[in-house]
C-alpha positions as semicolon CSV with decimal commas, in nm:
position;residue;x (nm);y (nm);z (nm)
1;X;0,000;0,000;0,000
2;X;0,102;0,366;-0,032
3;X;0,206;0,507;0,306
4;X;0,195;0,881;0,367
5;X;0,493;0,939;0,598
6;X;0,696;0,811;0,890
7;X;0,961;0,946;1,123
8;X;1,176;0,845;1,417
9;X;1,274;1,093;1,685
10;X;1,295;1,196;2,047
11;X;1,013;1,317;2,267
12;X;0,950;1,501;2,593
13;X;0,713;1,358;2,851
14;X;0,548;1,523;3,147
15;X;0,549;1,364;3,491
16;X;0,235;1,169;3,405
17;X;0,428;0,995;3,129
18;X;0,243;1,169;2,847
19;X;0,430;1,298;2,540
20;X;0,402;1,677;2,518
21;X;0,626;1,732;2,212
22;X;0,839;1,537;1,966
23;X;1,138;1,615;1,746
24;X;1,182;1,434;1,414
25;X;1,511;1,534;1,247
26;X;1,466;1,332;0,924
27;X;1,102;1,263;0,831
28;X;1,042;1,023;0,543
29;X;0,772;1,087;0,284
30;X;0,602;0,798;0,101
31;X;0,806;0,521;0,270
32;X;0,825;0,191;0,086
33;X;0,627;-0,114;0,192
34;X;0,957;-0,294;0,255
35;X;1,072;-0,029;0,503
36;X;0,741;-0,027;0,687
37;X;0,739;-0,407;0,703
38;X;1,091;-0,405;0,851
39;X;0,994;-0,148;1,113
40;X;0,677;-0,343;1,191
41;X;0,878;-0,657;1,272
42;X;1,079;-0,457;1,526
43;X;0,802;-0,250;1,683
44;X;0,485;-0,457;1,644
45;X;0,321;-0,201;1,419
46;X;0,019;-0,349;1,244
47;X;-0,175;-0,090;1,050
48;X;-0,314;0,262;1,041
49;X;-0,161;0,573;1,197
50;X;0,036;0,504;1,514
51;X;0,284;0,669;1,748
52;X;0,497;0,390;1,897
53;X;0,735;0,441;2,189
54;X;1,077;0,291;2,119
55;X;1,337;0,149;2,359
56;X;1,706;0,225;2,317
57;X;1,767;-0,142;2,236
58;X;1,524;-0,116;1,946
59;X;1,708;0,190;1,809
60;X;1,993;-0,021;1,669
61;X;1,745;-0,246;1,491
62;X;1,565;0,056;1,351
63;X;1,895;0,202;1,230
64;X;1,970;-0,121;1,042
65;X;1,624;-0,118;0,886
66;X;1,666;0,242;0,772
67;X;2,012;0,166;0,631
68;X;1,881;-0,134;0,441
69;X;1,612;0,085;0,288
70;X;1,885;0,281;0,109
71;X;1,720;0,622;0,077
72;X;1,679;0,689;0,450
73;X;2,044;0,709;0,562
74;X;1,976;1,028;0,759
75;X;1,703;0,853;0,957
76;X;1,948;0,569;1,021
77;X;2,196;0,820;1,162
78;X;1,931;0,955;1,402
79;X;1,841;0,603;1,517
80;X;2,208;0,518;1,578
81;X;2,260;0,836;1,778
82;X;1,965;0,742;1,999
83;X;2,117;0,410;2,106
84;X;2,310;0,565;2,395
85;X;2,048;0,819;2,495
86;X;1,797;0,814;2,780
87;X;1,552;1,054;2,616
88;X;1,208;0,906;2,535
89;X;1,198;0,786;2,173
90;X;0,905;0,758;1,937
91;X;0,834;0,620;1,592
92;X;0,535;0,763;1,406
93;X;0,394;0,580;1,106
94;X;0,121;0,755;0,908
95;X;-0,045;0,512;0,671
96;X;-0,289;0,783;0,561
97;X;-0,305;1,160;0,575
98;X;-0,580;1,195;0,834
99;X;-0,617;1,445;1,115
100;X;-0,355;1,382;1,385
101;X;-0,471;1,166;1,674
102;X;-0,172;1,213;1,907
103;X;0,072;1,488;2,002
104;X;0,356;1,303;1,825
105;X;0,153;1,281;1,503
106;X;0,072;1,652;1,524
107;X;0,437;1,749;1,571
108;X;0,541;1,528;1,279
109;X;0,292;1,699;1,049
110;X;0,411;2,044;1,152
111;X;0,769;1,940;1,083
112;X;0,676;1,800;0,741
113;X;0,572;2,154;0,644
114;X;0,874;2,326;0,795
115;X;1,105;2,074;0,628
116;X;0,943;2,173;0,295
117;X;0,828;1,817;0,239
118;X;0,471;1,941;0,196
119;X;0,332;2,287;0,127
120;X;0,087;2,462;0,360
121;X;-0,251;2,288;0,325
122;X;-0,058;1,987;0,195
123;X;-0,139;1,776;0,501
124;X;-0,449;1,745;0,719
125;X;-0,415;1,942;1,043
126;X;-0,780;1,937;1,151
127;X;-0,816;1,942;1,529
128;X;-0,451;2,018;1,602
129;X;-0,540;2,310;1,831
130;X;-0,743;2,082;2,054
131;X;-0,480;1,812;2,041
132;X;-0,184;2,024;2,151
133;X;-0,176;2,219;2,475
134;X;0,013;2,515;2,609
135;X;0,372;2,446;2,706
136;X;0,644;2,660;2,864
137;X;0,927;2,666;2,610
138;X;1,241;2,728;2,814
139;X;1,618;2,727;2,794
140;X;1,599;2,382;2,956
141;X;1,350;2,247;2,705
142;X;0,969;2,222;2,698
143;X;0,795;2,199;3,035
144;X;0,432;2,113;3,096
145;X;0,269;2,419;3,254
146;X;0,146;2,246;3,573
147;X;0,510;2,153;3,641
148;X;0,665;2,492;3,565
149;X;0,657;2,648;3,914
150;X;0,824;2,345;4,070
151;X;1,089;2,334;3,797
152;X;1,161;2,704;3,850
153;X;1,217;2,646;4,222
154;X;1,441;2,344;4,154
155;X;1,649;2,546;3,908
156;X;1,693;2,839;4,150
157;X;1,797;2,610;4,435
158;X;2,051;2,450;4,203
159;X;2,193;2,790;4,110
160;X;2,043;2,792;3,760
161;X;1,816;3,044;3,595
162;X;1,521;2,892;3,412
163;X;1,423;3,132;3,134
164;X;1,077;3,097;2,978
165;X;1,092;3,209;2,616
166;X;0,719;3,173;2,553
167;X;0,403;2,992;2,659
168;X;0,230;2,852;2,353
169;X;0,105;2,540;2,177
170;X;0,361;2,588;1,899
171;X;0,737;2,636;1,949
172;X;0,959;2,840;1,724
173;X;1,050;2,666;1,400
174;X;1,428;2,695;1,422
175;X;1,441;2,478;1,737
176;X;1,333;2,192;1,510
177;X;1,453;2,278;1,160
178;X;1,641;2,556;0,981
179;X;1,560;2,530;0,610
180;X;1,836;2,613;0,362
181;X;1,875;2,955;0,205
182;X;1,679;3,169;0,451
183;X;1,737;3,457;0,693
184;X;1,528;3,516;1,007
185;X;1,609;3,824;1,213
186;X;1,397;3,726;1,515
187;X;1,351;3,350;1,526
188;X;1,070;3,365;1,782
189;X;0,845;3,515;1,513
190;X;0,835;3,204;1,295
191;X;0,628;2,920;1,442
192;X;0,684;2,549;1,387
193;X;0,466;2,449;1,093
194;X;0,569;2,755;0,891
195;X;0,689;2,697;0,535
196;X;0,980;2,932;0,463
197;X;1,078;2,915;0,097
198;X;1,441;2,925;-0,014
199;X;1,551;3,285;-0,060
200;X;1,305;3,425;0,195
201;X;1,415;3,686;0,447
202;X;1,202;3,745;0,758
203;X;1,290;4,076;0,919
204;X;1,253;4,164;1,288
205;X;0,883;4,254;1,270
206;X;0,798;3,983;1,018
207;X;0,586;3,690;1,135
208;X;0,490;3,353;0,984
209;X;0,226;3,135;1,148
210;X;0,186;2,758;1,119
211;X;0,042;2,603;0,799
212;X;0,140;2,922;0,618
213;X;0,441;3,085;0,460
214;X;0,631;3,154;0,140
215;X;0,702;2,928;-0,156
216;X;1,017;3,105;-0,280
217;X;1,207;3,431;-0,260
218;X;1,022;3,686;-0,046
219;X;1,095;3,974;0,191
220;X;0,866;3,942;0,494
221;X;0,842;4,252;0,712
222;X;0,475;4,206;0,802
223;X;0,240;3,932;0,917
224;X;0,163;3,608;0,733
225;X;-0,127;3,463;0,931
226;X;-0,233;3,099;0,966
227;X;-0,324;2,936;0,636
228;X;-0,182;3,213;0,415
229;X;0,048;3,119;0,125
230;X;0,269;3,383;-0,041
231;X;0,398;3,310;-0,390
232;X;0,753;3,335;-0,521
233;X;0,885;3,690;-0,556
234;X;0,610;3,853;-0,349
235;X;0,691;4,083;-0,056
236;X;0,509;4,178;0,264
237;X;0,594;4,536;0,362
238;X;0,665;4,659;0,713
239;X;0,358;4,635;0,937
240;X;0,145;4,479;0,662
241;X;-0,103;4,211;0,765
242;X;-0,275;3,928;0,579
243;X;-0,604;3,803;0,720
244;X;-0,582;3,434;0,813
245;X;-0,847;3,166;0,837
246;X;-0,823;3,190;1,218
247;X;-0,853;3,569;1,240
248;X;-1,180;3,655;1,070
249;X;-1,111;3,510;0,730
250;X;-1,364;3,230;0,774
251;X;-1,306;2,930;0,553
252;X;-1,163;3,133;0,265
253;X;-0,790;3,079;0,224
254;X;-0,628;3,417;0,162
255;X;-0,322;3,389;-0,060
256;X;-0,088;3,605;-0,265
257;X;0,035;3,512;-0,611
258;X;0,382;3,570;-0,750
259;X;0,572;3,900;-0,781
260;X;0,317;4,099;-0,579
261;X;0,365;4,358;-0,306
262;X;0,178;4,457;0,008
263;X;0,295;4,808;0,092
264;X;0,394;4,910;0,443
265;X;0,103;4,900;0,692
266;X;-0,136;4,768;0,430
267;X;-0,370;4,473;0,474
268;X;-0,531;4,202;0,267
269;X;-0,849;4,001;0,321
270;X;-0,899;3,825;-0,013
271;X;-0,681;3,617;-0,248
272;X;-0,447;3,838;-0,452
273;X;-0,322;3,742;-0,798
274;X;0,021;3,772;-0,960
275;X;0,202;4,105;-1,009
276;X;-0,038;4,301;-0,789
277;X;0,033;4,591;-0,553
278;X;-0,162;4,714;-0,252
279;X;-0,073;5,072;-0,164
280;X;0,090;5,148;0,171
281;X;-0,163;5,200;0,450
282;X;-0,454;5,052;0,254
283;X;-0,644;4,758;0,404
284;X;-0,863;4,581;0,148
285;X;-1,104;4,324;0,291
286;X;-1,318;4,089;0,085
287;X;-1,620;4,313;0,125
288;X;-1,445;4,642;0,043
289;X;-1,608;4,840;-0,239
290;X;-1,352;4,896;-0,514
291;X;-1,391;5,146;-0,797
292;X;-1,249;5,002;-1,120
293;X;-1,065;5,243;-1,349
294;X;-0,972;5,192;-1,714
295;X;-0,633;5,263;-1,870
296;X;-0,724;5,632;-1,902
297;X;-0,825;5,656;-1,536
298;X;-1,196;5,674;-1,611
299;X;-1,450;5,508;-1,383
300;X;-1,590;5,177;-1,511
301;X;-1,781;5,007;-1,227
302;X;-1,778;4,940;-0,854
303;X;-1,724;4,584;-0,732
304;X;-1,646;4,406;-0,410
305;X;-1,283;4,308;-0,365
306;X;-1,377;3,940;-0,343
307;X;-1,488;3,962;-0,707
308;X;-1,125;4,034;-0,798
309;X;-0,987;3,729;-0,616
310;X;-0,695;3,580;-0,805
311;X;-0,697;3,844;-1,079
312;X;-0,344;3,948;-1,179
313;X;-0,178;4,280;-1,267
314;X;-0,385;4,505;-1,041
315;X;-0,291;4,812;-0,838
316;X;-0,505;4,896;-0,536
317;X;-0,487;5,252;-0,404
318;X;-0,699;5,496;-0,203
319;X;-0,804;5,823;-0,362
320;X;-0,644;6,087;-0,138
321;X;-0,937;6,327;-0,188
322;X;-1,248;6,105;-0,177
323;X;-1,110;5,813;0,026
324;X;-1,250;5,570;-0,232
325;X;-1,052;5,247;-0,293
326;X;-0,954;5,238;-0,659
327;X;-0,814;4,962;-0,877
328;X;-0,634;4,993;-1,207
329;X;-0,384;4,801;-1,419
330;X;-0,052;4,761;-1,241
331;X;0,226;4,842;-1,489
332;X;0,515;4,865;-1,241
333;X;0,481;4,546;-1,035
334;X;0,748;4,342;-1,211
335;X;1,006;4,620;-1,210
336;X;0,930;4,708;-0,848
337;X;0,975;4,351;-0,720
338;X;1,288;4,302;-0,929
339;X;1,448;4,603;-0,763
340;X;1,352;4,482;-0,415
341;X;1,492;4,134;-0,463
342;X;1,822;4,244;-0,611
343;X;1,939;4,315;-0,255
344;X;1,736;4,054;-0,065
């Protein structure tokens, strides 16, 4: 049968013995039947989607199975390294791409996106908010919140300072994977599950949520909300914001095509096409009334912005006298983006 994915990695448990997070350094997409059969002989896996806890003695057997597979040498390296480690270990096998049923499955799916093995919306994440819970992400690793106060006291009495970086369901991406060819000025502003395309720069005020991100070269100085996908060559100006499916966007997936620009402090609430520009300071929601202008600047008709979803080569601006949102053909988009990316 065709398997979706599998991965071997380490996990963190709380004091009740429950896994609260998992790290999978080398996930495998579409594993072969032979590999899954080999792993099943070692672990007792039978069918379906499972997260299986692994002993250190099983790690050597897993490493041999990965090595025999031929195309999973990195996974074999991880399994070998785990042989002499006391950290909890877990093997996740996903026969199908269904909504995650365990914390380990959820963390694997987030890491599939951040490893660029699937694009945003390329794997089912339904119910992941209810599955994961808030964790204190600290300089001593993830700590379950009910245990935080006690761990802080223990650290102080031992002469250590326990620093809490954030309290969230999702950690920062770079603690799990740093994709090639990117720059991130403030790593806390890119969540695990973000897809950061090669050539992307995320500046200090830029932000990328989970199941969202860029597909190629982009300059991100604004907010890419959950579910939003930004095409190659498009830029998000300083303070700009894109409405996500979790922040008022409903079920509509807001996206940006290629070689487009959101000006500084602008906003977007509908899917934008290729080579489009939204003027600085202008927030265009799906229901915004937009006055269409022809090539001579004459009024043609008034439409809602959602009617222009996916249409390319448009410039959105606000009339400085009337305040009316106007839209006309965008003749400078390609040149503008080319100039921006020459120094990205």
